[in-house]
N, C-alpha and C positions, 0 to 999 in steps of 0.2 A: 663420428663420435669415437673417442678412444675406448678401448676395451675396459679400462678401469672405471671410467665413468659409467659405462653400460652396466657393469656389475653393481655399482652403487645404486643406480636408478632402478634396476630390476629388484634389488633387495628392498628398496623403499616401497615400490609398488606391491610386492608380495606381503610386506609387513602391514601395509594399509588394508589389503584385502583380508588377511588373516585376522587382523584386529576386529574387523566387522563380523567375520564368521564366528569368532569366539565370544563376542559380546552382544550383538544385536539380536532382538527377538526375531522369531521366524517370520512374523508379519511386518517387520520393518521394511523400509525401502532401501535395499543395498545399492551401493554406488554402481555396481556392474549393471544394475537395472536402468540406470539413467539413460534416457533416450532423447537425443536432439531431433528437432523436426527436420533439420537439414544436415546432411553429412558435411564434414569439414576436414580439411587437411591440417596437420600439425605444422605450424609455420615458425616455431621457435628454433633458435640456433641449435639447441640440444637434440632436436628431432623427437623429443619425448616430453610428455606432460606428467609430472609426478603428482600433481594435485588430483584428488578424487573429483569426479565430475561435478558434484554439487558444490564442493568447495570452490571449484573454478567458476561456477555460476555466481557465487557470492562475490568473488573478486570482480567479475564483469559488472555486476550491479553497482558496487561501491565506486567503481571507476567511471561510471556512466555520467553523462551530462545531467540526466534527470535526478540522480542521487545528490549531486551537489546543490540542487535547488531545494532540497529538504530544509536547508538552514534557515530559510525565511518563509516557511509555509505555516499558516495558522493551524493550531490544534483546535481550540475552542474559543479562547478569549482574545479576539483580534482587536477589540477596542482599547485594551489596556497596555500600557508600557510598564513592564515589570520584568526584571532580569531573572526572576525566580519562578516563573510559571512555564508550563510545558509548551514547547513548539514541536512541530512534526518530527524534526530530526531527533529530538530526545525521546519522543513516543516510540519510534521504531526501534530504538536501542532498548527501551524497556521491554517491548514485545519480544525482541530477540533474546534477551537475557532470561526472561521468565520461561519462554518456550524451550530454550535450550536446557534449562534446569529440569523442566518437566520431562523433556525428551530423553535426557540422560537417565533419569530415574526409571523411565518406562522402557529403556533399552531400544530407543529409536535413533534414527540417523540425524545427528546434530547438524551436519553440514547442510542437509536438505532443509531442515528447520530454519537455520540461519539465513539461507538464501531467500526462502519465502518471506520470512519476517522482514528482512531488509528491503525487499522490493514491494511489500504489500500496499503501501500508501503513496507510491510515486505518482499516481494519477490524480491525486487530490488537487483541486483547483484553488486559486486565490480565495481567501476567506472561507476555507473549509467547506462544510456541508451546505452552507448558504450558497456559496458559489456553485457547488455541484447541482443544486436544485435549479438555479437560474440557467445554467448551461443545458440542463436537460430540457427545460422549457424552450430555450432558443433552438435546440436541435429539432424538437417537434414542430415548432412554428415554421422552421425553414425547410422542413421535409427531409431532414437528414438523419432521422431515427431518434435515438436516445443517447443519454450520457450517464455513465456511472463510473465512479473513481476506480473501482476494482478492475473493470474492463479496460479503462484508460491506462491503468498501470501496465497491463499486459500489452496493450497497443504500443505504448512507449518502448517497451523492451523488445517486442517482437517485430514492430513495423516502422519505428521512428528513429531510434538511436542510430548512430553512425550514418546520419544523413538519409535515413529511410531504409537502410539495409537490415537493421535490427542486430541483436546480440546473439541470436541463435542459442538461446538457453534451452535446458531440458524441458520436456513437456511436464514433468513432475513439478518443477518449480513454477512454471507458468500456470499450471492448473491450480496449484495451491494459492497463488496470488489471486486468480480469478474467483476462487471459491471462499475467500477469506472473510466475507462480510461480517463485520463486528457489531452490526446493529441488530442482528437476529440471534436470539439466545435460545439454545436447546438444552435439555437435561442430558441427553445422550448424543454423542457424535461418533458416527461410524462411517468409514469411507466406502466407496465403491471399488473394491479391490480389483475387479475385472474391467475397469474403465479403460477404454482405448484412446490413443491420440486423436482418432477421428471424432470421437465423442466430445473431447475437449474443444476441438476446432468448431464443431457445430454449436456448442454452448457459448463459445466466445462470440460467434457471429450473432447469435440470438440476443446477446446482451445489448446489441446496438439496434435491434429491430423490434424487440418485445419489452414492454415496460416492466421494470423490477425483476427481470429474469434472473439476474445475478444473485438475488436473495435466496434462490431455491437450489443452487448448484451444490452437489455433493462431490467433494474432492476424491481423488483416486488413492491418496495415501493417508495413513494415520498421522504422519508428520504434519500434514496440512491441517488436519483436525486440531492438533495441538496448537498450531499457530492461530487458528481461528478463535479458540477460546482464550488463548493468551492475549489476544488483542483486547478482549473485554476485560480480562483481569488487569491488564496494564493501564487502561484508561479509567476504569470505574472508580477506584479509590483516589487516583492521582487528580482527577477532575474535582473531587471533593476538596482536596488540599488546596488546589488553585482557587477554587471558589471561596474558601475560607480566607485565604490570603487577601483576596480582592473584595472581601466583605459582601459577596453576592448571597451567601448563606452563612449561618452560624453552625458550628459543629453540633450544638444542642438541638438543631432542627431535625437531625437524623432520628427517625422513629426508634423507640426502644426495642421493637420487634426485630429490627435489623441489627442494632448494636449488640444485642444479647447473643446473636448467632455468629456474626462475622466481624464485629467491631465497628469502630467509627473513624479509624485512621487508615491511611494507605497501607502501612506495613501490616497492620492487623488484618485488613481485608485480603491482601495478597496471600498472607500466611494461611488464613482460614480456607480460602478458595483452593489454593494449590494443594494443601494437605488433604482436604476432602477429595479432590480430584484423584490424587495418587492412591489414597486408600481404596477408592471404589473402582479404580481402573487398572491397577497393577496386575500384570499377567493376562490381560484381556485384549482382544482384537478391536476394542472400542474404548472411548473414554467417557466417563459419566460422573455426575454429581449425585450425592445423596438427595433424597426428597427435601429434607429440611434446609439444607444449604442452598439448593437450587431455588427454593421458595424465597429465602432471604435475599439471594442475588437478584431474583426477578423483581422483588419489591424495591431493592436498591436502584435498579435500572429505572424503574418507574419514578422513583423519587428524583433521580438525577434529571430525567427528562422534564418533569414538571417544575422542579425548583431551580435547575441550572440551565439546561439547554434551551428551554422555552421562556426563560426569565425575560421580562420586558426590557431590561437593561441591555441584554445581549442581542435583542432584536431591534433596538432603537435606530440602528444605522442601516437596516436591511434595505429600505427603500432607496437610499443613496447608492448602495452597492449595486442594486439591480439596475438603476439608471446608468451607472458607469459601465456595467457589462453590456447593456443593450446598445449604448452609444458606441463603444469600442467595436462590438460585433458589426454594427451597420457600416461604420467607416472603413473597417478592414475588408469587409465583403465587397464594398463598393470599389475599393482600391484594386482588388483582384479582378473584378468584372471589367473595370475600365482600363486594366493593364497598366497601371501607374507603376513606374519603376522606382522612383525615389521615395518610397513609403516605408514605414516601420516594419510592417509585416513582410514586405519583400526583402528588405535588407537584413532584418534580424532573424528571419525564419525561413522563408521560401528559398532564398538564395543558396542555402546549404543543403537543401533536400534533393534527393535523387529524382531523375526523370521518371522513374517508376512511381514514386510517391506522387509527383505532380500530375501525372497523367491518369492515375487510378483513383485519386481522391477528389471528391466533389468540392466545390469552392466553400460551401458552408462548413463542411467538416474540416477543411484546412484552417478556417478561422477558429473553430472550436479547439482544434489541436494547439493552435498558437496561444489562445487565451488560457486554456487549462494548464499549460505548462509554465505559466508565469508564477513568480513568487509574489507575495502581497505588495512589496515595495516596487517591484518592477511593473506590476499592474497599475499601481497608482501613478508611477512616473510616465507610463505610456498614455494614461488618460490626460495628465497635465500637458504632455507634449502635443497631443491631438486637439485639445479643447481649451487650453488656457494660453494667453499670449506670452511669448517669450520676452524676458527682460534683456535689454541691450546694453545695460550698464549706464553710467553717467557720461554725459557729453558736455564738454566745456566750450 
């Protein structure tokens, strides 16, 4: 490297470090604290990486194969064709934007927040939470443990990307993704500041062996706590807007007790929740809601579950989806056991995986990994290919 380049890069690195020292709170996670689970050599032509470690992680995530599949992953309303409702790729952008705004105001590390937010839902299966529940049952029935989308997100990034080598992200990013569970609401979120990488690895493994273990994990950084609550803030009001567009509910169905505290539109709800969170969290080593706003948010979550997520219309196709999952699981598992080479799972998945992955992963988990990584359309196409006759065109 030429000396002039070296001076420029050294200046950039020093500026980045000094910016964090002058702005971030004492309890924020500084970039110099970023720790990868495996050491790695710098392979760039410049022989130096000017990106802060968590910013580098965000880049690795958005350039991953799993991230590109966000584009056709269900958020909530998989039965409807409407260009204006939320898909998973849009949801993660909402989470990232809200979390970064909160993190900036609370003097936290925005790069870490962004990386966690962008990667937090990579492990979602086709057809959203319905698919997740079906895969969890298939795991248990086949004796291969459990399935949860937060642990699968980490598995994709740590053990499956790059053909089974993984992306070697920092433990802080992986831990934040593992602990992000947006279905569990708390009034106060406080990290385990002394948490070690060994603890993260233990918790990660337990997610596959103990039911619902991921719902109880406490992250190691306050940045991860911000992403966790931002996940809820991002979907709770947006799902109402989507449900109103699709006529699943009417806005007037929202109880007055909720409307009077946090509003009945997505923008009002985000503003009310974010404002309350900042007022009650600024300058603290934890984040928290006031009692009255937390009560209204809890009531809104209950309303959404009863009136939207468990609406009979949204569950009308669940039986068909379950049958599709079971049929694909069985045929793919049989293909592996019988060592058939010209099969979809062999050509489209196993052929690009490393020998380490193939030798250390049991057959049922390989199928779970394959199915969970599919987009909704790809899942449907695989089912058609396996179980519906192919058209050969017209013959004269």
